[in-house]
C-alpha positions in Angstrom: -22.8 16.6 1.2 -20.4 14.4 3.2 -16.7 14.9 2.7 -14.7 11.9 1.6 -11.5 11.1 3.4 -9.1 10.7 0.5 -6.7 7.7 0.6 -4.2 6.2 -1.7 -6.0 3.2 -3.3 -4.2 -0.2 -3.6 -5.1 -3.8 -4.1 -5.2 -6.1 -1.1 -2.2 -8.6 -0.9 -4.9 -11.3 -0.5 -6.2 -12.2 -4.0 -6.9 -15.0 -6.5 -4.2 -17.5 -7.2 -3.8 -16.3 -10.9 -3.4 -12.7 -10.0 0.0 -10.9 -10.0 0.2 -7.4 -8.5 2.9 -4.9 -9.5 5.3 -3.5 -6.8 3.0 -0.4 -6.3 0.0 -2.6 -5.6 -2.1 -0.6 -8.1 -2.0 -3.0 -11.1 -3.5 -6.5 -11.2 -2.8 -8.9 -14.0 -4.3 -12.4 -14.4 -1.3 -14.4 -15.5 -3.1 -17.6 -16.7 -6.5 -19.2 -17.3 -9.7 -17.1 -17.2 -10.6 -17.4 -13.5 -9.0 -17.0 -10.0 -8.7 -13.3 -10.7 -10.6 -11.9 -7.7 -9.0 -8.9 -6.1 -10.0 -6.6 -3.2 -9.3 -3.1 -2.2 -6.5 -2.9 0.5 -8.7 -0.8 2.8 -12.5 -0.5 3.2 -14.2 2.3 1.2 -15.8 5.3 2.9 -19.3 6.4 1.9 -19.1 8.2 -1.5 -15.6 7.1 -2.1 -15.1 5.5 -5.6 -12.8 2.6 -6.3 -11.9 3.2 -9.9 -9.9 0.9 -12.3 -8.9 1.2 -15.9 -8.8 -1.8 -18.3 -5.2 -2.0 -19.5 -5.1 -5.3 -21.3 -7.6 -7.7 -22.9 -7.2 -11.4 -23.8 -9.1 -12.8 -26.8 -10.7 -16.1 -26.8 -12.6 -15.9 -23.5 -16.3 -15.2 -22.9 -17.1 -12.7 -20.2 -15.5 -9.5 -18.8 -14.6 -7.5 -15.7 -16.8 -7.9 -12.6 -16.9 -5.3 -9.8 -18.7 -4.8 -6.6 -18.5 -4.7 -2.8 -18.0 -7.2 0.1 -18.3 -7.0 3.8 -15.8 -9.9 4.1 -12.4 -8.8 5.3 -10.1 -10.5 2.8 -7.7 -11.5 5.6 -10.4 -13.7 7.1 -11.0 -15.8 3.9 -9.6 -19.3 4.1 -9.3 -19.3 0.3 -10.2 -16.6 -2.3 -13.1 -18.0 -4.4 -12.4 -18.9 -8.0 -15.2 -16.6 -9.2 -16.8 -13.5 -7.7 -20.0 -14.6 -9.4 -21.4 -16.9 -8.1 -18.9 -18.1 -5.6 -18.2 -15.0 -3.5 -21.8 -13.8 -3.7 -23.1 -17.1 -2.5 -21.0 -16.7 0.7 -23.3 -13.8 1.5 -22.5 -10.1 2.3 -21.1 -9.6 -1.2 -22.6 -7.7 -4.2 -21.1 -8.1 -7.6 -22.0 -6.6 -11.0 -20.8 -8.2 -14.3 -19.8 -5.7 -16.9 -21.0 -6.4 -20.4 -20.4 -4.8 -23.8 -24.0 -3.5 -23.6 -26.9 -3.1 -21.2 -25.1 -2.1 -18.1 -27.8 0.5 -17.2 -30.0 -0.5 -14.3 -33.7 0.0 -15.1 -35.2 1.9 -12.2 -38.5 0.6 -10.9 -41.6 2.8 -11.2 -41.6 5.6 -8.6 -37.8 5.7 -8.3 -37.0 8.1 -11.1 -36.3 10.9 -8.6 -33.1 9.1 -7.6 -31.4 9.5 -11.0 -28.0 11.1 -10.9 -27.0 14.3 -12.8 -23.9 15.6 -14.4 -23.3 19.3 -15.1 -25.9 22.0 -14.7 -29.0 19.8 -14.7 -28.8 19.2 -10.9 -32.2 19.9 -9.3 -32.2 22.0 -6.2 -28.4 22.5 -6.4 -27.0 25.9 -7.1 -24.8 26.4 -10.2 -21.3 26.9 -8.9 -17.7 26.7 -10.1 -17.8 22.9 -9.6 -21.1 22.3 -11.4 -19.5 21.0 -14.7 -16.7 19.1 -13.1 -18.4 16.7 -10.8 -20.8 13.7 -11.0 -23.6 13.9 -8.5 -25.4 10.9 -7.1 -27.9 12.2 -4.6 -25.7 13.5 -1.7 -22.5 12.1 -3.2 -20.2 14.3 -5.3 -17.4 12.7 -7.3 -14.8 14.7 -9.5 -15.3 13.8 -13.1 -11.7 14.5 -14.1 -10.4 11.0 -13.8 -13.6 9.0 -14.4 -13.6 9.0 -18.2 -11.3 6.7 -20.1 -8.8 8.1 -22.6 -7.1 6.5 -25.6 -3.4 6.1 -26.0 -1.8 9.1 -27.7 -1.8 8.6 -31.4 -3.0 10.1 -34.7 -6.7 9.4 -33.9 -6.6 9.9 -30.1 -8.7 13.1 -30.2 -11.5 11.2 -32.0 -11.3 8.2 -29.6 -11.3 10.5 -26.6 -14.7 11.9 -27.7 -16.0 8.4 -28.0 -15.0 7.7 -24.4 -16.6 10.9 -23.2 -19.9 10.0 -24.8 -19.7 6.3 -23.7 -19.9 5.4 -27.4 -17.2 2.7 -27.0 -18.0 -0.6 -25.2 -17.3 -0.3 -21.5 -15.2 -3.5 -21.9 -12.8 -1.8 -24.2 -9.2 -1.1 -23.3 -8.7 2.2 -21.5 -12.3 2.2 -20.2 -12.6 3.3 -16.6 -15.0 1.5 -14.3 -15.7 2.2 -10.6 -17.8 1.2 -7.7 -19.2 3.4 -5.0 -21.8 3.1 -2.2 -24.3 5.9 -1.5 -25.9 6.1 2.0 -29.6 5.5 2.0 -30.9 6.2 5.5 -29.7 4.7 8.8 -27.5 1.7 8.3 -28.0 1.1 4.6 -26.6 2.1 1.2 -27.0 1.5 -2.5 -24.2 0.3 -4.7 -23.6 2.3 -7.9 -21.3 1.3 -10.9 -19.7 4.2 -12.8 -18.6 3.6 -16.4 -16.5 6.3 -18.1 -18.1 9.1 -15.9 -21.7 7.8 -16.3 -23.7 6.3 -13.4 -25.3 3.0 -14.3 -27.8 3.3 -11.4 -28.3 1.4 -8.2 -27.2 -2.2 -9.0 -27.7 -3.3 -5.4 -29.9 -1.7 -2.8 -30.2 -1.7 1.0 -26.7 -2.9 1.6 -26.0 -3.0 5.3 -23.2 -0.6 6.3 -22.7 -1.9 9.9 -19.5 -3.6 8.6 -16.6 -2.1 6.6 -17.1 -2.6 2.8 -14.2 -3.5 0.6 -14.2 -3.2 -3.2 -14.2 -6.3 -5.3 -12.5 -6.4 -8.8 -12.7 -9.7 -10.6 -10.1 -9.7 -13.5 -12.2 -12.2 -15.4 -12.1 -13.9 -18.8 -11.5 -11.3 -21.6 -10.2 -8.7 -19.1 -6.6 -9.5 -18.4 -5.1 -6.5 -16.6 -6.5 -3.5 -14.7 -4.9 -0.5 -13.0 -6.3 1.6 -10.2 -6.9 5.3 -11.0 -6.5 7.6 -8.1 -9.3 10.2 -7.7 -8.7 13.6 -6.2 -11.4 14.9 -3.9 -11.8 18.5 -2.8 -9.5 21.0 -4.4 -7.2 19.7 -7.1 -3.4 19.7 -6.7 -1.4 22.4 -8.4 0.0 19.8 -10.7 -3.5 18.8 -11.8 -4.6 22.4 -12.2 -1.6 23.1 -14.5 -2.4 20.0 -16.6 -6.1 21.0 -16.9 -5.1 24.5 -18.0 -2.7 23.2 -20.7 -5.2 20.7 -22.0 -8.0 23.3 -22.2 -6.0 25.3 -24.7 -5.1 22.6 -27.2 -7.2 21.0 -29.9 -6.2 17.4 -28.9 -3.5 15.7 -27.0 -1.1 15.2 -30.0 -1.0 19.0 -30.3 1.2 18.9 -27.2 4.1 17.8 -29.4 4.0 21.3 -31.0 4.5 23.1 -27.7 7.8 24.1 -26.3 7.4 22.2 -23.0 9.7 19.8 -21.1 9.2 16.2 -22.4 8.2 15.0 -18.9 5.4 17.6 -18.8 4.2 16.6 -22.2 4.1 13.0 -21.3 2.1 13.7 -18.1 -0.5 15.8 -20.0 -0.9 13.1 -22.7 -1.5 10.2 -20.4 -3.4 11.8 -17.5 
C-alpha cells in the first residue's frame, strides 16, 4: 500500500471568470450566473491522494450541480478557462469529469469486475484486521482515512439526527455540508482509474485507464445549484494530537450539542463541533 505524500490543498489561482477565492485559497464561490465556475487544484495529485470539498452554499433556481474530476492540463497553460467542465474541458482531451446528481451516482460495474469493489471497515478481503480497520476507506491498494470524508450538519437541535443521515448517505450528495472527493487509483503500469467519493462511500471507477504519464490536477466545477465549496484537508498516516483529542472527546458524547454541557474552553468546544 503506497504512502501518500501529504500536502496542504488549495485551489489554483487560474480559474473560471465567475469564481472568487478566499484569501486562504481553500474556498471557491461562484459570484454570478451559473457557469464559468471551473476550478483546479493548485498542485497535481499523488496516486491515492484525495481532493475533497464540502458544499457550503447552494443557489436555488438552477438545474445541475457540482462537477468533479481530473485533468492532465496544467491550468497555467490554458489560454482561457472553459465555461463548462462538461462538455468544454472534456472535449479538449486529457480530462475526465463526473457530474454529481441527487441520485444515481454509483457506477455500475461491468460483469467480471465485481472483485474491484471497495470495502469499509472489517469486510476487507485478504487484509488483516488492525487498529485502522474501522477508520479507513480501502479502494484496492489505496487507503484513505474516513475521519474527514463524511459530511456533518451545522450544530443545532437536530444535528445528531442529521449527522447519522450523512453517515448512511441518506441525504442527497448535492445537499449543503456534503463532502465529495476525487482520487485516482493506479491500475498497472502507466494507467489509473478515477474514483468519486461521496460522504465516505466510493461510487466506483467513473473513468478507467487514465494515462498517468502526465501530472493530474483535480477539477471542481462550481456549477448551477452549487454556489460555494470549501476544501477539506485530509490527514494521512498518524493523526495529529489535536485530532486525537477531538476524536476522544467526540467518542464520549451522545451528539455534538452535548459539548455545551462540558466544562471546556469555548474554542475547544467550537473545534469539536465543526470538525
